[in-house]
Every structure is written in C-alpha cells, then in structure tokens.
Residue, then its C-alpha position, 0 to 999 in steps of 0.5 A: x219545246x219537247x223532243x220525242x224519241x220513240x214514235x219511229x224507233x227505240x232509241x234507248x234500246x238500240x241507239x243510246x250511244x248516238x243519243x248521248x253523242x248528239x246531246x254532247x254535240x248539241x244538235x241532231x239532223x233528222x230526215x223527213x221520212x216522206x221526203x228524205x232529201x229534206x233534213x231538219x237540224x234541231x238544236x238539243x241545247x237545254x235553252x230550247x229543249x225543255x223535255x225529252x219524251x222517251x218510248x222504249x221497251x228496254x231502258x237499261x242501256x241508258x241507265x248508266x248514262x242518265x247524267x247527260x239528261x240532268x239539264x232536261x226534263x224527262x218523261x219515259x213510257x216503257x212498254x212492257x207486255x207479257x207476250x213471248x218471243x213468237x210475238x216480240x223476238x228481241x225484247x228482253x226478259x219481262x222480269x228484267x225490264x220491270x226491274x229496270x223500270x223500277x230503277x228508272x222510276x227511282x232515278x227520274x221520279x214517279x211523275x216522269x215514268x209511265x207503263x204502256x201495256x200495248x198493243x192488246x190483241x186477242x187470239x186462242x193463245x192470248x185470250x181475254x182472261x189471259x190478258x187480265x191475269x197477266x196484267x194483274x201480276x205485272x201491276x202488282x210488280x210495278x205498284x208504287x213506281x208509276x201512276x199511269x198505265x197506257x193501253x191500246x188495242x191493236x190497229x191493223x195498219x198495212x205494215x201490221x197486216x203484212x208482218x202479222x197476217x193472223x192478227x185481228x181487231x179486238x171486238x168491242x165486247x172484249x175491249x170493254x171486258x179487258x178495259x173494265x178489268x184493267x181499270x179495277x186492277x190498276x185502281x187497287x195499285x194507285x194507277x190510272x188507265x189511259x186508253x191511247x186513241x181508243x175513244x171515250x168508251x172506258x171513261x164511264x168506268x174510270x179511265x182517263x181518256x184525255x190522252x197519254x202524251x199530253x201537255x198536262x202530263x209533261x207539265x206534271x213531269x216538269x213541275x212547270x207550265x208550258x206555253x205550247x204553240x198551236x202548230x206543235x199540237x200534232x194529232x194522229x186523228x180526232x181521238x188523239x190529244x198528244x204531242x207527236x211532232x219533233x221526233x228524232x228517230x227513223x222508221x225501219x230501224x227498230x231491232x225488236x222486230x215485234x210482229x205488231x209494229x207499225x214502224x217497221x216494213x220488214x226485218x230485212x230492211x231493218x237489218x240493212x238500216x241498222x248496219x248503216x248506223x254510225x253513233x258518231x253521225x248527226x243522222x241516226x242512219x247513215x250520213x249526209x247525202x248529195x242533194x240534202x237540203x238542211x233547214x234550221x228548226x224554229x225552236x224556243x223554250x215553252x216554259x212559262x216562267x210566270x207560273x208553277x204547277x201546284x203538285 
C-alpha cells in the first residue's frame, strides 16, 4: 500500500523527527479530520507499506536520515515556486531548496522525485511573462534531476479566499499561454509537464494530463507492478486520477503559512497546533483523548510479485 504524507501538512519540513520515530516504532495513529474521535492505526511495516509518497517545500531536514526509508519505495514531490516572503512567509530560500532537490534526486533516483510549480496565480506583480521567465530559469537549474514538473492554477477554496482575498482565478487565455510556454521549456530540458486536476486543455500541446500521483508513477519509482484495490483509488473530482487516500498528516499544522494554502484555516490555529506536537507521540498533534475509538486499518502489500516493469 501507499502511505501519503503531504496532502494535509509538510511532514519532512516540520515533523521529520516524529516520522522517523513512527517508522522505528512501526505504527502511526491518525485522527479523522471530520470526526476527531475516530482514530485509525496504520502499521508502517515494510511488509505492508510499499512506498511513502512525500509532498514538501523543504526536504532538507530529512536528508541526513534517509537510511530509515531504505526498506521502502519512495516518491517525492518538492514544490518550488519563485514567490517571495509576501506569499510564502516561511519557505526557505529557493536556491537552497533547488540544491537540496538535486541532492534528493541523487539519493533516491530521478524516477522517484518530481518538481511541483504550483499553484500559479496571476496579478500585477506576478504576470504571465514573469512566470515564464522564472520557470525558464528554474528549469535550467533542475535539468537532469527530474523528468516531471507538475503545474496547477490557483483554486479559490474558502480557506484561500479568507487568507488571500486578493487572489483571483487565472483566465483560460493566460492558462493556455503559460501552459504552452512551460511545455516547450520543459521539453528542452527533458521534462514533461503534468497539469494537476486541470482537465485536458494542455494535452494537445504535449502535456501529460493523466495525473500526477498515479499508480503508473509509483510503479515506475518501485520498478514493479502494483495491484491497487479499487477502493483505494480516491479522487478529488472527475479530473483527478491520483491516489490520495491514507494520509498520515493533519490539517492546520503547516508552518510555511503560504497565503494560497488550502490546508490551513489561519496562522493562529497553526501555531496553537504546532505547540501541541510531541515527536514521541503516535499522533502528529497531541496524544490520545477520552472517547477515542481506534480502528485497525486493513493493510497489505500491493506489490504484484508476478510481474516487473520494463523501465
């Protein structure tokens, strides 16, 4: 099975010690974000966990501890955008993150690491031409270290509307201009653009619109076939073909405090939750509470030992 770590928060950036402890102890407890008294216990044994999927803006804290992940497959998405502190207050310097991206790629292999340039929004400061220029510079830096760049345009969720009220959806004309330019730039550096839940508009220009965290991508990282149960193929909407279930993170806990974030309600709540974090707890935030009902997750390896991929 696949364990996701990055749909709700950035575990490598802020909670790497906790993750290392959980892997060593062999299990994790995860609260249902919509019914907190319902708790799921997941085994982290490599006998049932085939791969960890990471989404992070800062892989650096995990790099000295990669030995704990050796028994598992890995796939890393590192989000690197050119925005400043006014948009991403606590994200490390982009040049440093790109250098760490290269180190990570050397450690896990080019098929196990992807770059995310998202979300894309357009305003007076961050124009269409600005994005294209920034993307060209960043792609040149990351060339040879990944084959994949995922892009998406900003979605105005309720939390985004509250924390970033001046943000606006990107017009279709601008989406096409940016998308076509990115596709051509990426192609020159042996990368493919994968739009994330953006429909098929860019497929005609050379984008791969089949999804960004798909079974095929994980199979390539593992160099093995997976037999994924249908119930595990969770989708956000009809445009999403990604495996999004089994996330061990928690909402309102990401210290980057990016203004466009869909996972944080507000900075005050995030800071309160981060104070409750105990790296020795089986829970990411806090500990067990009266009334908790713990369910054992049904888990098994999805590896199809009868087949191997031809890479």
